[in-house]
Structures are given as C-alpha cells and as structure tokens.
C-alpha positions, 0 to 999 in steps of 0.5 A, a space after each residue: 781133406 774129406 768131402 760129404 754128400 747129403 740128401 735132403 738138406 733143405 730143412 730140420 736134420 739134412 742141413 743141420 748135418 750139413 753144418 756140423 759136418 762144415 763145422 768140422 773142416 769138411 767140403 760138404 756137398 749140400 743136396 736138395 730138390 730146389 738149392 737155396 744159397 741162404 740157408 747154409 753159412 757161405 763157405 769155400 768147401 760147401 757146393 749146393 747142388 740139385 737133387 731128388 732122390 726119386 728121380 734116376 736122371 737127377 741122382 745120375 747128374 748130382 753124383 757126376 757133378 759131385 765128382 769123388 766123395 767119402 761119405 753119402 749120408 742118406 737123410 732125405 725122407 717123407 713123413 705119413 700119419 694115419 690108419 692103414 687102412 685109410 692109407 692108399 696104396 698110391 699114397 704108400 707108394 709115394 712114401 717108399 719111392 723117397 724113403 726106400 728106393 731113393 736110398 736105394 738109388 742113391 747108395 747104387 750109385 756110389 757104391 761103384 766109386 767105393 768099392 773100386 777105392 776100397 773106402 767110403 761111408 754110407 750112413 742112412 738116417 731111418 727112424 726109431 719107429 724101427 726100434 719099437 712098433 708105433 700106431 698110426 705110423 705102419 707105412 712109414 714104418 714099413 719104409 724105414 725097416 726095409 732100409 734098416 734091413 738092407 743096411 745090415 746086409 750091406 753092411 757086410 757086403 760092403 766090408 770085402 771091399 772096406 767100405 763101411 755102412 751105418 744106420 742112425 736111428 732118430 727120435 721124434 723131433 717135433 721141431 722139423 718139417 717131418 710132423 709139417 709133412 705128416 700132417 699135410 699127408 694126414 688128411 683123411 686118413 683118420 678115419 671116424 671109426 679110428 678117432 676114439 683110438 687116435 685121439 690119446 695118441 696125438 694128444 701124447 705126441 703133443 707132449 712128449 716126455 723126450 725128444 729128438 733135436 736136429 742137433 742130436 743127429 747131426 752129432 751122431 751122423 757124425 759120429 757113425 760117418 767116424 766110426 771105424 768098427 763094426 758097430 752097426 747101429 747109433 740111436 738119436 735123441 734121448 727117446 730113441 736112446 732109451 727105446 734102444 737100450 730096451 730093445 
C-alpha cells in the first residue's frame, strides 16, 4: 500500500486531494499548520500532521514523523492580487516563502529517501498563471513560474535515480480559499490610478466562462502521481486545459 504526503490540506485542493487518495486506497499523510480531525473521514490509513512549510524545524519534524513515503504533493500556497507597483517587497517575500521556498524545502527534505530507494514521485501544484500572462498577478505568477522552471530541471536531474517529478497546473477555482486569501492581501494594492484598469478585470473574474473545481485538481494530481511516462505538465480544470491547448 502506497503512502502520499500532501501539504496544505486544511481546505481547497489539498483537502480534496487527500480525500481522493484515501478513496483510492492509499495511506494519506495530510498536513496543515493546525491539524483538524473533523475535515477528513476517519480512516486507519489517514494521519494528520502539523506542518508549516516556511519553517525548517516544522518540516524536519513532519518528515521524521511521516516515515517513508512514496509520493510528495506540494500543494500549500498563498495568493496575492494587485498592481506590482504597489506590492511591497515584504509582501512578495511572504508569498515566495510559501509558494517557492516552501516547495523547495519540502523537495530537499524528501529527495534523499527517494534517491536512496530509487523510487518516488514529487507532484508540484502550481497554477495556470504559468500558462498565459495574467494582469494584477505578477508576484504570484513569479512565485509559481519559479517552481515550473525548477520542476522541469529536476525532472531530468532525478530521472537518473528513477524519481519522477510532475507539475499540475490548476485554473481559476472560485470555490477555494485562494480568492479569500488573495482578497485579504489586496488591501492597498490597487492604487487609484489603476482602478479604471482593474475594474473590468475583477468583473471578468466574477463571471468566468470556465472554472476549475477541487475535484478536477484532485483527479489530475492522482493521474500525475501514477504517470510513469516522461510527461511533465498536467493542466487541471476546463480553463487551464484551454490555456494549455492554446499555448
């Protein structure tokens, strides 16, 4: 029976990914900053661990407690929306600490065991913002694009040890907490000069032609985790698939 460790399971994609892997009969280690037993169905194949991907001690403790795993799903992430001009470097660093350096740290924590066993899969969940330029998402896009580039490089690097590395690129999911988290970080990030530009963009986001659901992402993460080909990128959600096809 295989074991998957998933980051960011308190809501959204991570929570649904954990449910999906459980339903497929896997052992699931669901991590979140503050574990909540009521979020997932009770199972002897489920373990909840505290994990903050921005803190090295937290990562080390979680990896030690987890024991050997077969798949790492890097899902934890935060959003920010706003004009780049108004986005402080402190805010940018906060986003990069989770979306970029947190993913790097988690990969470095599990690569040794995968390399030694010559087996294992890393699935990095990024975003469809890496598929086409999107306004008012510069810092977020930069944090995700860095992981896209790194994942492509690592896929070659770790193939020498029979370790697979995959990218899942979800589209816009209005039912997740990304919108809520992004809204919390938008305060002051749309200066008055940008309001005429930003208004129509936010209106379009309120009425998207196609969206991504949590179930879309969970199914594609499962597909990527079990894919034995050299395929790197997996778009998730109707809008993301359309962008990938147009790229």
